[in-house]
VOTORLO-866335 format. One record per atom (N, C-alpha, C): residue number from 1; residue in three letters; atom name; x, y, z. Coordinates in Angstrom, 1 decimal, always signed. Example, Ala and Ser with C-alpha at 12.3 -4.5 7.8 and 13.67 -1.06 7.14 Angstrom:
residues 2
<guvo><num>1</num><residuo>ALA</residuo><atomo>N</atomo><X>+13.2</X><Y>-5.7</Y><Z>+7.8</Z></guvo>
<guvo><num>1</num><residuo>ALA</residuo><atomo>CA</atomo><X>+12.3</X><Y>-4.5</Y><Z>+7.8</Z></guvo>
<guvo><num>1</num><residuo>ALA</residuo><atomo>C</atomo><X>+13.2</X><Y>-3.3</Y><Z>+7.8</Z></guvo>
<guvo><num>2</num><residuo>SER</residuo><atomo>N</atomo><X>+12.8</X><Y>-2.2</Y><Z>+7.1</Z></guvo>
<guvo><num>2</num><residuo>SER</residuo><atomo>CA</atomo><X>+13.7</X><Y>-1.1</Y><Z>+7.1</Z></guvo>
<guvo><num>2</num><residuo>SER</residuo><atomo>C</atomo><X>+12.9</X><Y>+0.0</Y><Z>+7.9</Z></guvo>
//
This chain:
residues 50
<guvo><num>1</num><residuo>MET</residuo><atomo>N</atomo><X>+23.9</X><Y>+2.3</Y><Z>-11.3</Z></guvo>
<guvo><num>1</num><residuo>MET</residuo><atomo>CA</atomo><X>+22.8</X><Y>+1.5</Y><Z>-11.9</Z></guvo>
<guvo><num>1</num><residuo>MET</residuo><atomo>C</atomo><X>+22.2</X><Y>+0.7</Y><Z>-10.8</Z></guvo>
<guvo><num>2</num><residuo>LYS</residuo><atomo>N</atomo><X>+23.0</X><Y>+0.0</Y><Z>-9.9</Z></guvo>
<guvo><num>2</num><residuo>LYS</residuo><atomo>CA</atomo><X>+22.4</X><Y>-0.8</Y><Z>-8.9</Z></guvo>
<guvo><num>2</num><residuo>LYS</residuo><atomo>C</atomo><X>+21.5</X><Y>+0.1</Y><Z>-7.9</Z></guvo>
<guvo><num>3</num><residuo>SER</residuo><atomo>N</atomo><X>+22.0</X><Y>+1.3</Y><Z>-7.6</Z></guvo>
<guvo><num>3</num><residuo>SER</residuo><atomo>CA</atomo><X>+21.3</X><Y>+2.1</Y><Z>-6.7</Z></guvo>
<guvo><num>3</num><residuo>SER</residuo><atomo>C</atomo><X>+20.0</X><Y>+2.5</Y><Z>-7.3</Z></guvo>
<guvo><num>4</num><residuo>CYS</residuo><atomo>N</atomo><X>+19.9</X><Y>+2.7</Y><Z>-8.6</Z></guvo>
<guvo><num>4</num><residuo>CYS</residuo><atomo>CA</atomo><X>+18.7</X><Y>+3.1</Y><Z>-9.3</Z></guvo>
<guvo><num>4</num><residuo>CYS</residuo><atomo>C</atomo><X>+17.7</X><Y>+1.9</Y><Z>-9.2</Z></guvo>
<guvo><num>5</num><residuo>VAL</residuo><atomo>N</atomo><X>+18.2</X><Y>+0.7</Y><Z>-9.4</Z></guvo>
<guvo><num>5</num><residuo>VAL</residuo><atomo>CA</atomo><X>+17.4</X><Y>-0.4</Y><Z>-9.3</Z></guvo>
<guvo><num>5</num><residuo>VAL</residuo><atomo>C</atomo><X>+16.8</X><Y>-0.6</Y><Z>-7.9</Z></guvo>
<guvo><num>6</num><residuo>ARG</residuo><atomo>N</atomo><X>+17.6</X><Y>-0.3</Y><Z>-6.9</Z></guvo>
<guvo><num>6</num><residuo>ARG</residuo><atomo>CA</atomo><X>+17.1</X><Y>-0.3</Y><Z>-5.5</Z></guvo>
<guvo><num>6</num><residuo>ARG</residuo><atomo>C</atomo><X>+16.1</X><Y>+0.7</Y><Z>-5.2</Z></guvo>
<guvo><num>7</num><residuo>LEU</residuo><atomo>N</atomo><X>+16.3</X><Y>+1.9</Y><Z>-5.7</Z></guvo>
<guvo><num>7</num><residuo>LEU</residuo><atomo>CA</atomo><X>+15.3</X><Y>+3.0</Y><Z>-5.6</Z></guvo>
<guvo><num>7</num><residuo>LEU</residuo><atomo>C</atomo><X>+14.0</X><Y>+2.6</Y><Z>-6.3</Z></guvo>
<guvo><num>8</num><residuo>ALA</residuo><atomo>N</atomo><X>+14.1</X><Y>+2.0</Y><Z>-7.4</Z></guvo>
<guvo><num>8</num><residuo>ALA</residuo><atomo>CA</atomo><X>+12.9</X><Y>+1.6</Y><Z>-8.2</Z></guvo>
<guvo><num>8</num><residuo>ALA</residuo><atomo>C</atomo><X>+12.2</X><Y>+0.5</Y><Z>-7.4</Z></guvo>
<guvo><num>9</num><residuo>ALA</residuo><atomo>N</atomo><X>+12.9</X><Y>-0.4</Y><Z>-6.8</Z></guvo>
<guvo><num>9</num><residuo>ALA</residuo><atomo>CA</atomo><X>+12.3</X><Y>-1.5</Y><Z>-6.1</Z></guvo>
<guvo><num>9</num><residuo>ALA</residuo><atomo>C</atomo><X>+11.6</X><Y>-0.9</Y><Z>-4.8</Z></guvo>
<guvo><num>10</num><residuo>HIS</residuo><atomo>N</atomo><X>+12.2</X><Y>+0.0</Y><Z>-4.1</Z></guvo>
<guvo><num>10</num><residuo>HIS</residuo><atomo>CA</atomo><X>+11.5</X><Y>+0.6</Y><Z>-3.0</Z></guvo>
<guvo><num>10</num><residuo>HIS</residuo><atomo>C</atomo><X>+10.3</X><Y>+1.4</Y><Z>-3.4</Z></guvo>
<guvo><num>11</num><residuo>ALA</residuo><atomo>N</atomo><X>+10.4</X><Y>+2.1</Y><Z>-4.5</Z></guvo>
<guvo><num>11</num><residuo>ALA</residuo><atomo>CA</atomo><X>+9.2</X><Y>+2.9</Y><Z>-5.0</Z></guvo>
<guvo><num>11</num><residuo>ALA</residuo><atomo>C</atomo><X>+8.1</X><Y>+2.0</Y><Z>-5.3</Z></guvo>
<guvo><num>12</num><residuo>VAL</residuo><atomo>N</atomo><X>+8.4</X><Y>+0.9</Y><Z>-6.0</Z></guvo>
<guvo><num>12</num><residuo>VAL</residuo><atomo>CA</atomo><X>+7.3</X><Y>-0.1</Y><Z>-6.3</Z></guvo>
<guvo><num>12</num><residuo>VAL</residuo><atomo>C</atomo><X>+6.7</X><Y>-0.7</Y><Z>-5.1</Z></guvo>
<guvo><num>13</num><residuo>ALA</residuo><atomo>N</atomo><X>+7.5</X><Y>-1.0</Y><Z>-4.1</Z></guvo>
<guvo><num>13</num><residuo>ALA</residuo><atomo>CA</atomo><X>+7.0</X><Y>-1.5</Y><Z>-2.8</Z></guvo>
<guvo><num>13</num><residuo>ALA</residuo><atomo>C</atomo><X>+6.1</X><Y>-0.5</Y><Z>-2.1</Z></guvo>
<guvo><num>14</num><residuo>MET</residuo><atomo>N</atomo><X>+6.5</X><Y>+0.8</Y><Z>-2.2</Z></guvo>
<guvo><num>14</num><residuo>MET</residuo><atomo>CA</atomo><X>+5.7</X><Y>+1.9</Y><Z>-1.6</Z></guvo>
<guvo><num>14</num><residuo>MET</residuo><atomo>C</atomo><X>+4.4</X><Y>+2.0</Y><Z>-2.3</Z></guvo>
<guvo><num>15</num><residuo>ILE</residuo><atomo>N</atomo><X>+4.4</X><Y>+1.9</Y><Z>-3.6</Z></guvo>
<guvo><num>15</num><residuo>ILE</residuo><atomo>CA</atomo><X>+3.2</X><Y>+2.0</Y><Z>-4.4</Z></guvo>
<guvo><num>15</num><residuo>ILE</residuo><atomo>C</atomo><X>+2.3</X><Y>+0.9</Y><Z>-4.1</Z></guvo>
<guvo><num>16</num><residuo>VAL</residuo><atomo>N</atomo><X>+2.8</X><Y>-0.3</Y><Z>-4.0</Z></guvo>
<guvo><num>16</num><residuo>VAL</residuo><atomo>CA</atomo><X>+2.0</X><Y>-1.5</Y><Z>-3.6</Z></guvo>
<guvo><num>16</num><residuo>VAL</residuo><atomo>C</atomo><X>+1.3</X><Y>-1.3</Y><Z>-2.3</Z></guvo>
<guvo><num>17</num><residuo>ALA</residuo><atomo>N</atomo><X>+2.1</X><Y>-0.8</Y><Z>-1.3</Z></guvo>
<guvo><num>17</num><residuo>ALA</residuo><atomo>CA</atomo><X>+1.6</X><Y>-0.6</Y><Z>+0.0</Z></guvo>
<guvo><num>17</num><residuo>ALA</residuo><atomo>C</atomo><X>+0.6</X><Y>+0.5</Y><Z>+0.1</Z></guvo>
<guvo><num>18</num><residuo>LEU</residuo><atomo>N</atomo><X>+0.7</X><Y>+1.5</Y><Z>-0.7</Z></guvo>
<guvo><num>18</num><residuo>LEU</residuo><atomo>CA</atomo><X>-0.2</X><Y>+2.7</Y><Z>-0.6</Z></guvo>
<guvo><num>18</num><residuo>LEU</residuo><atomo>C</atomo><X>-1.5</X><Y>+2.4</Y><Z>-1.4</Z></guvo>
<guvo><num>19</num><residuo>THR</residuo><atomo>N</atomo><X>-1.4</X><Y>+1.8</Y><Z>-2.6</Z></guvo>
<guvo><num>19</num><residuo>THR</residuo><atomo>CA</atomo><X>-2.5</X><Y>+1.6</Y><Z>-3.4</Z></guvo>
<guvo><num>19</num><residuo>THR</residuo><atomo>C</atomo><X>-3.2</X><Y>+0.3</Y><Z>-3.1</Z></guvo>
<guvo><num>20</num><residuo>GLY</residuo><atomo>N</atomo><X>-2.5</X><Y>-0.7</Y><Z>-2.6</Z></guvo>
<guvo><num>20</num><residuo>GLY</residuo><atomo>CA</atomo><X>-3.1</X><Y>-1.9</Y><Z>-2.3</Z></guvo>
<guvo><num>20</num><residuo>GLY</residuo><atomo>C</atomo><X>-2.8</X><Y>-3.0</Y><Z>-3.3</Z></guvo>
<guvo><num>21</num><residuo>ALA</residuo><atomo>N</atomo><X>-2.7</X><Y>-4.2</Y><Z>-2.9</Z></guvo>
<guvo><num>21</num><residuo>ALA</residuo><atomo>CA</atomo><X>-2.3</X><Y>-5.3</Y><Z>-3.9</Z></guvo>
<guvo><num>21</num><residuo>ALA</residuo><atomo>C</atomo><X>-3.3</X><Y>-5.5</Y><Z>-5.0</Z></guvo>
<guvo><num>22</num><residuo>THR</residuo><atomo>N</atomo><X>-4.6</X><Y>-5.3</Y><Z>-4.7</Z></guvo>
<guvo><num>22</num><residuo>THR</residuo><atomo>CA</atomo><X>-5.6</X><Y>-5.5</Y><Z>-5.7</Z></guvo>
<guvo><num>22</num><residuo>THR</residuo><atomo>C</atomo><X>-5.5</X><Y>-4.5</Y><Z>-6.9</Z></guvo>
<guvo><num>23</num><residuo>VAL</residuo><atomo>N</atomo><X>-5.3</X><Y>-3.2</Y><Z>-6.5</Z></guvo>
<guvo><num>23</num><residuo>VAL</residuo><atomo>CA</atomo><X>-5.2</X><Y>-2.2</Y><Z>-7.5</Z></guvo>
<guvo><num>23</num><residuo>VAL</residuo><atomo>C</atomo><X>-3.9</X><Y>-2.4</Y><Z>-8.3</Z></guvo>
<guvo><num>24</num><residuo>PHE</residuo><atomo>N</atomo><X>-2.9</X><Y>-2.7</Y><Z>-7.6</Z></guvo>
<guvo><num>24</num><residuo>PHE</residuo><atomo>CA</atomo><X>-1.6</X><Y>-2.9</Y><Z>-8.3</Z></guvo>
<guvo><num>24</num><residuo>PHE</residuo><atomo>C</atomo><X>-1.7</X><Y>-4.1</Y><Z>-9.3</Z></guvo>
<guvo><num>25</num><residuo>HIS</residuo><atomo>N</atomo><X>-2.4</X><Y>-5.2</Y><Z>-8.8</Z></guvo>
<guvo><num>25</num><residuo>HIS</residuo><atomo>CA</atomo><X>-2.5</X><Y>-6.3</Y><Z>-9.7</Z></guvo>
<guvo><num>25</num><residuo>HIS</residuo><atomo>C</atomo><X>-3.3</X><Y>-6.0</Y><Z>-10.9</Z></guvo>
<guvo><num>26</num><residuo>ALA</residuo><atomo>N</atomo><X>-4.3</X><Y>-5.2</Y><Z>-10.8</Z></guvo>
<guvo><num>26</num><residuo>ALA</residuo><atomo>CA</atomo><X>-5.2</X><Y>-4.8</Y><Z>-11.9</Z></guvo>
<guvo><num>26</num><residuo>ALA</residuo><atomo>C</atomo><X>-4.4</X><Y>-4.0</Y><Z>-12.9</Z></guvo>
<guvo><num>27</num><residuo>SER</residuo><atomo>N</atomo><X>-3.5</X><Y>-3.1</Y><Z>-12.4</Z></guvo>
<guvo><num>27</num><residuo>SER</residuo><atomo>CA</atomo><X>-2.8</X><Y>-2.3</Y><Z>-13.4</Z></guvo>
<guvo><num>27</num><residuo>SER</residuo><atomo>C</atomo><X>-1.4</X><Y>-2.7</Y><Z>-13.5</Z></guvo>
<guvo><num>28</num><residuo>GLY</residuo><atomo>N</atomo><X>-1.0</X><Y>-3.9</Y><Z>-13.1</Z></guvo>
<guvo><num>28</num><residuo>GLY</residuo><atomo>CA</atomo><X>+0.3</X><Y>-4.4</Y><Z>-13.2</Z></guvo>
<guvo><num>28</num><residuo>GLY</residuo><atomo>C</atomo><X>+0.8</X><Y>-4.4</Y><Z>-14.6</Z></guvo>
<guvo><num>29</num><residuo>LEU</residuo><atomo>N</atomo><X>+0.0</X><Y>-4.9</Y><Z>-15.5</Z></guvo>
<guvo><num>29</num><residuo>LEU</residuo><atomo>CA</atomo><X>+0.4</X><Y>-5.0</Y><Z>-16.9</Z></guvo>
<guvo><num>29</num><residuo>LEU</residuo><atomo>C</atomo><X>+0.6</X><Y>-3.6</Y><Z>-17.5</Z></guvo>
<guvo><num>30</num><residuo>GLN</residuo><atomo>N</atomo><X>-0.2</X><Y>-2.6</Y><Z>-17.1</Z></guvo>
<guvo><num>30</num><residuo>GLN</residuo><atomo>CA</atomo><X>+0.0</X><Y>-1.3</Y><Z>-17.6</Z></guvo>
<guvo><num>30</num><residuo>GLN</residuo><atomo>C</atomo><X>+1.3</X><Y>-0.7</Y><Z>-17.1</Z></guvo>
<guvo><num>31</num><residuo>TRP</residuo><atomo>N</atomo><X>+1.6</X><Y>-0.9</Y><Z>-15.8</Z></guvo>
<guvo><num>31</num><residuo>TRP</residuo><atomo>CA</atomo><X>+2.8</X><Y>-0.4</Y><Z>-15.2</Z></guvo>
<guvo><num>31</num><residuo>TRP</residuo><atomo>C</atomo><X>+4.0</X><Y>-1.0</Y><Z>-16.0</Z></guvo>
<guvo><num>32</num><residuo>ALA</residuo><atomo>N</atomo><X>+4.0</X><Y>-2.4</Y><Z>-16.2</Z></guvo>
<guvo><num>32</num><residuo>ALA</residuo><atomo>CA</atomo><X>+5.1</X><Y>-3.0</Y><Z>-16.9</Z></guvo>
<guvo><num>32</num><residuo>ALA</residuo><atomo>C</atomo><X>+5.2</X><Y>-2.4</Y><Z>-18.3</Z></guvo>
<guvo><num>33</num><residuo>ALA</residuo><atomo>N</atomo><X>+4.1</X><Y>-2.2</Y><Z>-19.0</Z></guvo>
<guvo><num>33</num><residuo>ALA</residuo><atomo>CA</atomo><X>+4.2</X><Y>-1.7</Y><Z>-20.4</Z></guvo>
<guvo><num>33</num><residuo>ALA</residuo><atomo>C</atomo><X>+4.8</X><Y>-0.2</Y><Z>-20.3</Z></guvo>
<guvo><num>34</num><residuo>ALA</residuo><atomo>N</atomo><X>+4.4</X><Y>+0.5</Y><Z>-19.3</Z></guvo>
<guvo><num>34</num><residuo>ALA</residuo><atomo>CA</atomo><X>+4.9</X><Y>+1.9</Y><Z>-19.2</Z></guvo>
<guvo><num>34</num><residuo>ALA</residuo><atomo>C</atomo><X>+6.4</X><Y>+1.9</Y><Z>-18.9</Z></guvo>
<guvo><num>35</num><residuo>VAL</residuo><atomo>N</atomo><X>+6.8</X><Y>+1.0</Y><Z>-18.1</Z></guvo>
<guvo><num>35</num><residuo>VAL</residuo><atomo>CA</atomo><X>+8.3</X><Y>+0.9</Y><Z>-17.8</Z></guvo>
<guvo><num>35</num><residuo>VAL</residuo><atomo>C</atomo><X>+9.1</X><Y>+0.5</Y><Z>-19.0</Z></guvo>
<guvo><num>36</num><residuo>ASP</residuo><atomo>N</atomo><X>+8.5</X><Y>-0.4</Y><Z>-19.8</Z></guvo>
<guvo><num>36</num><residuo>ASP</residuo><atomo>CA</atomo><X>+9.2</X><Y>-0.9</Y><Z>-21.0</Z></guvo>
<guvo><num>36</num><residuo>ASP</residuo><atomo>C</atomo><X>+9.2</X><Y>+0.2</Y><Z>-22.0</Z></guvo>
<guvo><num>37</num><residuo>ALA</residuo><atomo>N</atomo><X>+8.1</X><Y>+0.9</Y><Z>-22.2</Z></guvo>
<guvo><num>37</num><residuo>ALA</residuo><atomo>CA</atomo><X>+8.0</X><Y>+1.9</Y><Z>-23.2</Z></guvo>
<guvo><num>37</num><residuo>ALA</residuo><atomo>C</atomo><X>+8.8</X><Y>+3.2</Y><Z>-22.8</Z></guvo>
<guvo><num>38</num><residuo>MET</residuo><atomo>N</atomo><X>+8.8</X><Y>+3.6</Y><Z>-21.6</Z></guvo>
<guvo><num>38</num><residuo>MET</residuo><atomo>CA</atomo><X>+9.4</X><Y>+4.8</Y><Z>-21.1</Z></guvo>
<guvo><num>38</num><residuo>MET</residuo><atomo>C</atomo><X>+10.5</X><Y>+4.6</Y><Z>-20.1</Z></guvo>
<guvo><num>39</num><residuo>PRO</residuo><atomo>N</atomo><X>+11.6</X><Y>+4.0</Y><Z>-20.5</Z></guvo>
<guvo><num>39</num><residuo>PRO</residuo><atomo>CA</atomo><X>+12.6</X><Y>+3.7</Y><Z>-19.5</Z></guvo>
<guvo><num>39</num><residuo>PRO</residuo><atomo>C</atomo><X>+13.2</X><Y>+4.9</Y><Z>-18.8</Z></guvo>
<guvo><num>40</num><residuo>LEU</residuo><atomo>N</atomo><X>+13.1</X><Y>+6.0</Y><Z>-19.4</Z></guvo>
<guvo><num>40</num><residuo>LEU</residuo><atomo>CA</atomo><X>+13.7</X><Y>+7.3</Y><Z>-18.8</Z></guvo>
<guvo><num>40</num><residuo>LEU</residuo><atomo>C</atomo><X>+12.7</X><Y>+8.0</Y><Z>-17.9</Z></guvo>
<guvo><num>41</num><residuo>ARG</residuo><atomo>N</atomo><X>+11.4</X><Y>+7.8</Y><Z>-18.2</Z></guvo>
<guvo><num>41</num><residuo>ARG</residuo><atomo>CA</atomo><X>+10.4</X><Y>+8.5</Y><Z>-17.5</Z></guvo>
<guvo><num>41</num><residuo>ARG</residuo><atomo>C</atomo><X>+10.2</X><Y>+7.8</Y><Z>-16.1</Z></guvo>
<guvo><num>42</num><residuo>TYR</residuo><atomo>N</atomo><X>+10.4</X><Y>+6.5</Y><Z>-16.1</Z></guvo>
<guvo><num>42</num><residuo>TYR</residuo><atomo>CA</atomo><X>+10.1</X><Y>+5.8</Y><Z>-14.8</Z></guvo>
<guvo><num>42</num><residuo>TYR</residuo><atomo>C</atomo><X>+11.1</X><Y>+6.2</Y><Z>-13.7</Z></guvo>
<guvo><num>43</num><residuo>PRO</residuo><atomo>N</atomo><X>+12.4</X><Y>+6.3</Y><Z>-13.9</Z></guvo>
<guvo><num>43</num><residuo>PRO</residuo><atomo>CA</atomo><X>+13.2</X><Y>+6.9</Y><Z>-12.8</Z></guvo>
<guvo><num>43</num><residuo>PRO</residuo><atomo>C</atomo><X>+12.9</X><Y>+8.3</Y><Z>-12.4</Z></guvo>
<guvo><num>44</num><residuo>MET</residuo><atomo>N</atomo><X>+12.4</X><Y>+9.1</Y><Z>-13.3</Z></guvo>
<guvo><num>44</num><residuo>MET</residuo><atomo>CA</atomo><X>+11.9</X><Y>+10.4</Y><Z>-13.0</Z></guvo>
<guvo><num>44</num><residuo>MET</residuo><atomo>C</atomo><X>+10.7</X><Y>+10.3</Y><Z>-12.1</Z></guvo>
<guvo><num>45</num><residuo>ALA</residuo><atomo>N</atomo><X>+9.8</X><Y>+9.4</Y><Z>-12.4</Z></guvo>
<guvo><num>45</num><residuo>ALA</residuo><atomo>CA</atomo><X>+8.6</X><Y>+9.2</Y><Z>-11.5</Z></guvo>
<guvo><num>45</num><residuo>ALA</residuo><atomo>C</atomo><X>+9.1</X><Y>+8.7</Y><Z>-10.1</Z></guvo>
<guvo><num>46</num><residuo>VAL</residuo><atomo>N</atomo><X>+10.1</X><Y>+7.9</Y><Z>-10.1</Z></guvo>
<guvo><num>46</num><residuo>VAL</residuo><atomo>CA</atomo><X>+10.6</X><Y>+7.4</Y><Z>-8.8</Z></guvo>
<guvo><num>46</num><residuo>VAL</residuo><atomo>C</atomo><X>+11.1</X><Y>+8.6</Y><Z>-8.0</Z></guvo>
<guvo><num>47</num><residuo>VAL</residuo><atomo>N</atomo><X>+11.9</X><Y>+9.5</Y><Z>-8.6</Z></guvo>
<guvo><num>47</num><residuo>VAL</residuo><atomo>CA</atomo><X>+12.4</X><Y>+10.6</Y><Z>-7.9</Z></guvo>
<guvo><num>47</num><residuo>VAL</residuo><atomo>C</atomo><X>+11.3</X><Y>+11.5</Y><Z>-7.4</Z></guvo>
<guvo><num>48</num><residuo>LEU</residuo><atomo>N</atomo><X>+10.3</X><Y>+11.8</Y><Z>-8.3</Z></guvo>
<guvo><num>48</num><residuo>LEU</residuo><atomo>CA</atomo><X>+9.2</X><Y>+12.6</Y><Z>-7.9</Z></guvo>
<guvo><num>48</num><residuo>LEU</residuo><atomo>C</atomo><X>+8.4</X><Y>+12.0</Y><Z>-6.7</Z></guvo>
<guvo><num>49</num><residuo>ALA</residuo><atomo>N</atomo><X>+8.2</X><Y>+10.7</Y><Z>-6.8</Z></guvo>
<guvo><num>49</num><residuo>ALA</residuo><atomo>CA</atomo><X>+7.4</X><Y>+10.0</Y><Z>-5.8</Z></guvo>
<guvo><num>49</num><residuo>ALA</residuo><atomo>C</atomo><X>+8.2</X><Y>+10.0</Y><Z>-4.4</Z></guvo>
<guvo><num>50</num><residuo>GLY</residuo><atomo>N</atomo><X>+9.5</X><Y>+9.9</Y><Z>-4.5</Z></guvo>
<guvo><num>50</num><residuo>GLY</residuo><atomo>CA</atomo><X>+10.4</X><Y>+9.9</Y><Z>-3.3</Z></guvo>
<guvo><num>50</num><residuo>GLY</residuo><atomo>C</atomo><X>+10.4</X><Y>+11.2</Y><Z>-2.7</Z></guvo>
//
């Protein structure tokens, strides 16, 4: 579980670095809603992004 959290944190950091803080801030609420609504899809996205 902790390793998954670490991977998720790294993936979020990479997304922020690649897309830029402004874009992430604009879609931050959508990302949060997606993570809350699809808890299983997010780790899959992390694996695909990695």
